C-alpha positions in Angstrom: 37.3 -13.9 26.9 34.0 -14.8 25.3 30.6 -13.4 26.5 27.1 -14.0 25.3 25.2 -10.7 25.8 21.4 -10.5 25.6 19.9 -7.1 25.6 16.4 -6.2 26.8 15.8 -2.6 25.8 14.1 -0.1 28.2 10.4 -0.3 27.9 9.6 2.6 25.5 7.5 2.9 22.4 9.4 1.5 19.5 8.7 4.6 17.4 10.4 6.7 20.1 13.7 4.8 19.7 13.7 4.0 16.0 16.6 6.4 15.3 18.7 5.1 18.2 18.1 1.6 17.0 19.3 2.6 13.5 22.5 4.0 15.1 23.2 0.7 16.8 23.9 -1.2 13.6 26.8 0.9 12.3 28.3 0.7 15.9 28.0 -3.1 16.1 29.3 -3.5 12.5 32.5 -1.8 13.5 32.9 -4.3 16.4 32.3 -7.2 14.0 34.8 -5.9 11.5 37.4 -5.5 14.3 36.8 -9.0 15.7 35.5 -7.7 19.0 32.1 -9.1 18.2 31.9 -12.5 16.7 28.2 -12.6 15.9 25.1 -10.5 16.4 21.4 -11.4 16.0 18.4 -9.2 16.5 15.7 -10.7 18.7 12.1 -11.0 17.5 10.4 -7.9 18.8 13.2 -5.9 20.2 16.7 -6.6 21.6 19.9 -8.1 20.4 22.0 -11.2 21.1 25.7 -10.8 20.6 28.9 -12.8 21.3 31.8 -10.6 22.2 35.5 -11.6 22.3 37.2 -9.2 24.6 40.6 -9.0 26.4 39.2 -7.9 29.8 36.2 -7.2 31.9 36.9 -3.5 31.5 36.6 -3.8 27.7 33.3 -5.5 28.1 32.1 -2.9 30.5 33.1 -0.1 28.1 31.2 -1.9 25.2 28.1 -2.3 27.3 28.2 1.4 28.3 28.5 2.5 24.7 25.7 0.1 23.7 23.5 1.4 26.5 24.2 5.0 25.4 22.8 4.2 22.0 19.9 2.0 23.1 19.2 2.0 26.8 18.9 -1.6 27.9 19.4 -4.2 30.5 21.9 -6.9 29.8 22.1 -10.6 30.7 25.8 -11.8 30.5 27.0 -15.3 30.1 30.7 -16.2 30.1 31.5 -18.8 27.4 34.3 -21.2 26.6 35.8 -22.1 23.3 34.7 -25.7 22.3 38.3 -26.8 22.3 38.8 -25.6 25.8 36.0 -27.7 27.2 37.2 -30.8 25.4 40.7 -30.3 26.9 39.2 -29.6 30.3 37.1 -32.8 30.2 40.1 -34.9 29.1 42.1 -33.9 32.2 42.4 -36.3 35.0 40.8 -35.2 38.3 43.2 -34.2 41.1 42.8 -36.4 44.1 
């Protein structure tokens, strides 16, 4: 299951969370190496955009809790589809 996750960190002074932000990158690197995260991009200013490939909602929940423990944030979640899936879906005949 693919999810686009956009983080918006809690409103604190950047200098107050610098060390936490540094700790985030080794954490997300592990997820990239294991294939749990497909891509990660820092946002201009603060925040991160990531695409996670997880096996369940519970796994996603666990990741977001870990992330928020490192850098407290709000998350916007968007479920995604593989490009091949939407092509196959659009090729199906509608059920009448």
